[in-house]
N, C-alpha and C positions, 0 to 999 in steps of 0.2 A: 873417491867413489867413481865408478865407471858409469857410462850411460845406462847400461843394462841394470846394474844394481841400484842406480838412482830411480829407475822406473819401478822396480820391485819395492824399494823403500817407500816411494810415494803410494803405491797400491796398499801396502800394509798400513800406512798412515791413514788411508781412507777407511780401512776397516776399523781402526781405533776410533775415529770420529763417529762412525755409525754405532759402534758398541757403546760408547759413552752416552750418546744421545738416547739409546734404547734403555739404558740401565739407570742413569742418574736420577735421583729423587724418588725412586720406587722403594717401597717397603717390601717385606717378605711376601705379603699377599699379592702385591703387584708382580713381583718377580716370578711367582708360582702360577699366575693366571694362565689358564689354557682356554682356547676358543671352544674346544669340546674335549671330552675325556680322552680322546686318542691323540690330541694335538700336543705339540711341544710347548713348553713354557719358555719365557724369556731366560730364566735362570739356567734351564737345561741347555738351551741354544748357545748361550754365551760360554757356559762351562765346556760344552762339547767343542765349540770352535777353538777355544783356547787349548783344550787338551789335544786336539788333532795338530794344531800348530806346534805346540810344545813337543809332542811325540815326534813329529816329522823333522822339525828343525834340530832337535837334540840328536836324532839319528844321523842326519847328514853332517852335523858338526862334531860327531863322536863325543858327545857330552851327556851328562846326566840331565834328566828332565827337571825343569823348574818345579814341577808338581811335587817331586820327591825331595830334591835338593833343597828347596826353599821351605819345606815343611807344610806346604799347602794341602797335601793329602790329609794330614792329621788335623789341620785347622778346619777343613770342610767336613770331615767326619762322615763322608758318604758311605753307604753300605755296599761299596764295590771294591774289588781289588785295586791297589794303587796303579796297576797297569791299565785300568779301564779308561777308555776315551769317549764312550758313548756310542761307538759304532755298533750297530745291531741292537741297540736298546729297545725295550718294549715300552708300551704306555705306562706300565707299572714302574719300570725303571725311571722313566721321566718324572713320575710322581714322587719318587724317592729322593729327588734332588730338592732338598728342603733345608730350612734352618740356615740359609746363607743370606747375608745382607749384601746390599749393593757395594759397600766399601770393600768387603772381602772379594766379591766377584770381580770387581774392577782392579783390585790389588793384584790378584792372580793374573788376570788378563794383561795388565800393564807390565808385570814382570816378564811374561812370555814375549810381549811386544818388544820390550827393551832387549831381551836376549836375541830376538830375531833381527832387530836393527844392528846390533853389534856384530852378529854373524855376517849379515849382508855387507857391512862396512869392511869386513876382512877379505872379501872376494875380489878377484880380478875377472874380467869377462871370460877368459879361457876356463876358469873354474866351473862355469855354468855348463860346460860340455862334459864334465866328469860323470861317468856312469855310477849311479847310486843304487840301482835296483835292477838285477838281471832276471827277475822272475816274470818280466813282461816282454812281449815281442812287438815292437823293438824295445830294447832295454831303456830304462828311465834315466834321463840325465838330471843333474842337480837343478838346472834351469827349469825343466819340465816339472820336477817335484815341487819346487817353490811356487811356480805358477799354479799348479794344482791346489796347493794349500791356500793360496791367495783367493782363487776362484771359489773354493768350498767355503772359506771363511766369509767372503763377501755375501754369498747366498744366505748363510745362516745369520749373519748380522742383519741383512735385509728382512729376513723372516722375523727376527726379534723386533725390529722397528715396526713391522706390520702388526705384530701382536700387541705392541705398546699402543699403536694407534687404535686398534679395536678396543683395548682396555680403556683408553681415555674416552672414546666415544660412548662406550657402554656405561661408564660411570659418570658421564656428564661433565668431565673436566674441561 
């Protein structure tokens, strides 16, 4: 592993720690808790961050997404197309993320995390300079795309941890 991929691996590992802390031990009601009717739930936040990571890493690795390849789309049974990642979802869409238990949510997240670590382990530093998206100016490199996913995931994991804290304080836990 190169120094750059070691840093990315560490960053994605930190996401995993926060995700597990936010989800473990919660039932469906806790996973669906929303601070207000327009807010995101823990279940939606973790599903969304895993879907974005899965989508983006599969794209740059030229691989099928874990969501479809691993049968997770069918297991979750959400009322969205299999290609949905949560980007642009409404409050009603957030509410539709239901019927998921902590074990399944963490199972999908961990499968995506493992895929990401495997991909990172296959990279050399010069791979991070490869252009992966020419629709931006300047074009997006693999390194920038991975850092973007890491940053977005950390934000959503932190939001889920915050929601869990509000849930615990409001329920007197």
